[in-house]
LOZALO-655844 format. One record per residue (C-alpha): residue in one letter; residue number from 1; x, y, z. Coordinates in pm, 1 decimal. Example, Ala and Ser with C-alpha at 12.3 -4.5 7.8 and 13.67 -1.06 7.14 Angstrom:
residues 2
[a,1,[1230.0,-450.0,780.0]],
[s,2,[1367.0,-106.0,714.0]],
***
This chain:
residues 233
[m,1,[1713.4,1390.3,201.2]],
[k,2,[1719.0,1176.9,-113.6]],
[l,3,[1479.4,881.8,-108.0]],
[l,4,[1334.8,640.7,-363.9]],
[a,5,[1003.4,459.2,-308.9]],
[l,6,[831.7,165.5,-481.4]],
[e,7,[467.4,57.6,-451.9]],
[t,8,[347.0,-254.3,-635.4]],
[s,9,[100.8,-412.9,-390.9]],
[t,10,[-198.8,-356.5,-622.5]],
[a,11,[-266.3,-312.1,-994.4]],
[l,12,[-135.2,44.6,-966.5]],
[l,13,[243.4,22.9,-1002.4]],
[s,14,[439.6,333.0,-909.5]],
[v,15,[785.5,467.4,-833.4]],
[a,16,[863.0,803.3,-670.3]],
[l,17,[1179.4,995.8,-593.4]],
[s,18,[1222.7,1285.0,-350.5]],
[v,19,[1540.1,1495.3,-350.7]],
[d,20,[1549.5,1772.6,-93.2]],
[g,21,[1186.7,1870.3,-150.6]],
[q,22,[1173.6,1807.0,-526.8]],
[w,23,[959.8,1517.9,-652.9]],
[w,24,[954.8,1285.9,-953.6]],
[e,25,[705.4,1005.2,-1012.1]],
[r,26,[591.2,733.8,-1254.0]],
[r,27,[269.5,533.9,-1222.5]],
[e,28,[52.2,309.3,-1440.3]],
[h,29,[-229.2,60.6,-1394.0]],
[h,30,[-123.7,-295.2,-1476.9]],
[p,31,[-393.5,-548.7,-1378.1]],
[n,32,[-162.1,-829.4,-1489.4]],
[g,33,[214.2,-799.5,-1491.6]],
[g,34,[401.4,-476.1,-1544.6]],
[s,35,[699.6,-571.5,-1330.4]],
[d,36,[928.1,-488.5,-1623.6]],
[r,37,[834.6,-121.7,-1577.3]],
[i,38,[984.9,-71.0,-1232.4]],
[l,39,[1360.9,-73.2,-1295.4]],
[p,40,[1336.7,141.9,-1611.2]],
[w,41,[1130.6,393.4,-1411.8]],
[v,42,[1394.5,395.8,-1137.9]],
[r,43,[1664.8,467.2,-1396.0]],
[e,44,[1454.6,740.9,-1556.5]],
[l,45,[1382.7,920.2,-1227.3]],
[l,46,[1744.5,906.8,-1116.1]],
[a,47,[1854.7,1042.8,-1455.4]],
[e,48,[1601.0,1325.8,-1434.9]],
[a,49,[1726.7,1415.7,-1087.5]],
[g,50,[2090.1,1386.2,-1197.2]],
[l,51,[2169.7,1124.5,-933.0]],
[s,52,[2325.1,781.7,-910.7]],
[l,53,[2167.7,512.2,-696.0]],
[a,54,[2458.6,530.1,-450.6]],
[e,55,[2383.3,897.4,-383.1]],
[l,56,[2046.7,814.3,-228.1]],
[d,57,[1993.7,806.3,147.9]],
[g,58,[1766.0,503.8,129.4]],
[i,59,[1481.6,314.9,-38.6]],
[a,60,[1123.3,277.3,86.6]],
[f,61,[872.5,21.7,-39.1]],
[g,62,[504.3,-58.4,-2.1]],
[a,63,[521.4,-366.9,217.6]],
[g,64,[158.2,-472.2,178.5]],
[p,65,[-86.4,-612.1,247.0]],
[g,66,[-167.5,-673.6,-114.8]],
[g,67,[-111.0,-924.3,-390.6]],
[f,68,[153.3,-1182.9,-299.0]],
[t,69,[347.2,-1130.2,-620.9]],
[g,70,[323.4,-752.5,-595.4]],
[i,71,[448.8,-713.0,-240.7]],
[r,72,[731.2,-958.6,-301.3]],
[l,73,[821.5,-756.2,-610.3]],
[s,74,[858.0,-422.1,-430.4]],
[c,75,[1041.8,-579.2,-137.5]],
[g,76,[1273.2,-777.5,-364.9]],
[i,77,[1360.7,-483.5,-589.5]],
[a,78,[1417.6,-258.0,-287.2]],
[q,79,[1645.6,-521.1,-135.6]],
[g,80,[1839.0,-578.9,-455.9]],
[l,81,[1897.6,-210.4,-521.6]],
[a,82,[1986.1,-145.2,-158.4]],
[y,83,[2235.0,-434.1,-142.4]],
[g,84,[2416.8,-308.9,-449.0]],
[a,85,[2439.7,50.3,-327.2]],
[d,86,[2476.9,-24.2,46.9]],
[l,87,[2157.9,165.3,136.4]],
[p,88,[1907.0,120.6,420.1]],
[v,89,[1544.2,30.5,345.6]],
[l,90,[1208.0,87.0,509.0]],
[g,91,[876.0,-89.6,452.2]],
[v,92,[551.2,108.5,475.5]],
[c,93,[207.9,-49.9,518.4]],
[s,94,[18.1,-10.9,192.3]],
[l,95,[-313.7,47.5,372.7]],
[e,96,[-146.4,330.5,561.9]],
[a,97,[-33.1,479.6,230.7]],
[l,98,[-389.6,444.5,101.0]],
[a,99,[-521.6,630.1,406.1]],
[l,100,[-280.5,916.7,345.3]],
[e,101,[-360.1,919.6,-26.9]],
[s,102,[-732.8,964.1,50.4]],
[g,103,[-687.1,1307.7,205.0]],
[a,104,[-946.1,1228.6,474.1]],
[e,105,[-893.8,1259.1,849.8]],
[r,106,[-1069.6,936.8,954.1]],
[v,107,[-1014.7,670.0,692.1]],
[y,108,[-1147.9,317.6,663.4]],
[a,109,[-892.7,178.0,417.2]],
[c,110,[-1009.7,-129.6,230.9]],
[l,111,[-847.8,-316.0,-58.5]],
[d,112,[-979.6,-608.7,-259.5]],
[a,113,[-786.7,-914.4,-138.5]],
[r,114,[-952.0,-1149.0,-392.1]],
[m,115,[-1080.3,-1488.6,-274.5]],
[n,116,[-1398.5,-1306.0,-151.5]],
[e,117,[-1195.7,-1116.7,109.9]],
[v,118,[-1074.2,-765.2,179.8]],
[y,119,[-773.4,-611.7,350.0]],
[a,120,[-905.0,-353.7,596.0]],
[a,121,[-774.0,-110.8,856.5]],
[a,122,[-890.7,217.0,1012.3]],
[y,123,[-670.5,523.6,1055.8]],
[e,124,[-694.1,871.0,1200.9]],
[v,125,[-461.6,1104.0,1011.4]],
[r,126,[-298.5,1335.1,1265.2]],
[d,127,[-61.8,1605.0,1141.1]],
[g,128,[-9.9,1411.3,819.0]],
[t,129,[55.3,1080.0,993.3]],
[p,130,[-199.9,794.7,982.2]],
[v,131,[-245.2,637.5,1325.8]],
[a,132,[-392.8,286.3,1316.1]],
[l,133,[-702.3,246.0,1533.0]],
[l,134,[-784.7,-87.1,1370.3]],
[p,135,[-474.6,-276.9,1250.6]],
[p,136,[-468.0,-446.9,907.7]],
[v,137,[-665.8,-769.5,876.8]],
[v,138,[-787.0,-990.1,593.3]],
[v,139,[-1151.2,-1099.9,626.1]],
[p,140,[-1464.6,-1163.5,421.1]],
[p,141,[-1650.3,-832.1,369.2]],
[a,142,[-1933.9,-946.3,595.7]],
[q,143,[-1683.3,-979.9,880.2]],
[a,144,[-1499.4,-649.9,829.0]],
[p,145,[-1394.8,-500.4,1165.9]],
[l,146,[-1616.9,-219.5,1293.1]],
[p,147,[-1452.0,114.2,1376.9]],
[e,148,[-1560.8,298.9,1688.4]],
[g,149,[-1772.0,610.1,1644.7]],
[g,150,[-1872.8,766.6,1314.3]],
[g,151,[-1741.6,1004.8,1054.4]],
[w,152,[-1522.8,747.4,882.2]],
[q,153,[-1453.4,788.9,512.1]],
[g,154,[-1413.0,469.8,314.3]],
[a,155,[-1133.7,447.3,58.2]],
[g,156,[-995.9,174.9,-164.1]],
[d,157,[-1107.5,-71.7,-428.5]],
[g,158,[-1251.4,-305.7,-166.8]],
[f,159,[-1553.4,-75.8,-178.1]],
[s,160,[-1587.9,-99.0,-554.9]],
[s,161,[-1562.2,-479.9,-542.7]],
[y,162,[-1774.2,-549.0,-233.3]],
[g,163,[-1968.5,-225.3,-183.3]],
[e,164,[-2303.9,-375.7,-87.0]],
[a,165,[-2160.1,-627.6,158.6]],
[l,166,[-1939.5,-363.8,322.2]],
[a,167,[-2226.1,-112.9,344.8]],
[a,168,[-2443.4,-374.3,514.5]],
[r,169,[-2164.1,-458.5,757.8]],
[l,170,[-2033.6,-109.3,837.6]],
[g,171,[-2368.7,70.3,843.8]],
[d,172,[-2366.6,441.0,928.6]],
[a,173,[-2015.0,434.8,1077.8]],
[v,174,[-1854.2,474.5,734.7]],
[t,175,[-1970.3,746.7,495.6]],
[p,176,[-2093.9,616.2,158.1]],
[v,177,[-1787.6,597.5,-61.4]],
[q,178,[-1740.3,843.3,-346.6]],
[i,179,[-1654.0,685.3,-680.1]],
[s,180,[-1313.0,852.3,-680.9]],
[l,181,[-1220.8,710.5,-341.3]],
[a,182,[-1352.4,365.4,-431.2]],
[a,183,[-1099.3,360.7,-715.4]],
[l,184,[-816.7,482.2,-493.2]],
[l,185,[-504.7,268.5,-452.3]],
[p,186,[-180.3,320.8,-258.0]],
[t,187,[99.4,505.0,-439.0]],
[a,188,[476.3,529.3,-412.4]],
[r,189,[436.4,902.2,-351.0]],
[a,190,[229.1,832.8,-37.2]],
[v,191,[480.8,567.2,70.3]],
[l,192,[756.6,824.4,29.1]],
[r,193,[569.0,1092.3,226.0]],
[l,194,[534.6,847.1,514.7]],
[a,195,[892.4,723.2,486.7]],
[l,196,[1068.8,1060.8,492.1]],
[p,197,[1019.5,1137.8,864.5]],
[r,198,[1086.4,774.2,956.2]],
[f,199,[1419.7,774.6,778.2]],
[a,200,[1499.3,1101.5,955.0]],
[r,201,[1423.8,931.6,1289.1]],
[g,202,[1658.2,644.2,1205.4]],
[e,203,[1387.5,377.5,1162.2]],
[a,204,[1529.9,228.7,841.1]],
[v,205,[1692.3,-114.6,848.0]],
[a,206,[1956.2,-304.9,652.6]],
[a,207,[1840.0,-455.1,322.6]],
[a,208,[1855.3,-808.3,463.2]],
[q,209,[1586.6,-718.1,718.1]],
[a,210,[1326.0,-601.8,465.9]],
[q,211,[1004.2,-802.0,499.4]],
[p,212,[666.7,-795.0,319.2]],
[l,213,[350.0,-754.8,527.4]],
[y,214,[143.2,-1048.9,410.3]],
[v,215,[-147.0,-1051.2,665.9]],
[r,216,[-295.5,-1348.5,477.4]],
[d,217,[-109.0,-1674.5,533.3]],
[k,218,[-263.5,-1879.5,252.4]],
[v,219,[-297.5,-1807.2,-117.6]],
[a,220,[-564.0,-2061.7,-208.7]],
[l,221,[-888.3,-2193.7,-60.5]],
[t,222,[-1043.5,-2537.3,-77.1]],
[t,223,[-1368.7,-2573.7,-272.7]],
[a,224,[-1561.8,-2588.4,55.3]],
[e,225,[-1397.4,-2266.7,177.2]],
[r,226,[-1475.9,-2086.7,-149.7]],
[l,227,[-1842.1,-2192.8,-137.3]],
[a,228,[-1869.2,-2084.6,226.9]],
[r,229,[-1752.9,-1736.0,127.4]],
[g,230,[-1992.7,-1705.8,-164.3]],
[g,231,[-1756.7,-1826.3,-433.6]],
[v,232,[-1808.6,-2080.2,-710.1]],
[r,233,[-1668.9,-2424.1,-773.7]],
***
């Protein structure tokens, strides 16, 4: 199977290509911007694999949750490329990709959502597939959902941004986060690993049906809301 994947929901922008078991990838950190990198990377990977866009079987993208601009970017580029080449698309939850990227079996995936909030979800990785035991939510760190049982490994930059608040909230249920996992972000390679079996099962959709996974339904808070969450005027 020949699949392309995009992941731009965080500051780590990445593109990956899988062709019958061979892999190509580009990734870079871009805290601000970087959208101009994606299409050149796509062209480079296709050239390295000796393929045209129309020869692909489909395009996967990190659907979020994440930055509003970032998840719209990956969805929009996936849609545009897929329309032009008449390809199906498939969105993959970025927290799910983060869980797979961590390499742990029980993962508390947590990304910095800004505005004194985090995106959080809990997954058990079974045979290489993350199964959501707590679905994605956006909440202040002090209200992060509590996973059942123990042995959870935290992963994601939510822990580097709000480590103390999350530790106080999650207690002994989540193992203290290693520095490497606190810096972890979802990648196009993880999105692609999750997408491959789903494409094979026929779960992809037409480009017009591609949708970001926002989770948060507002992009700004009032002054009172910011102060209530520990922010500043």
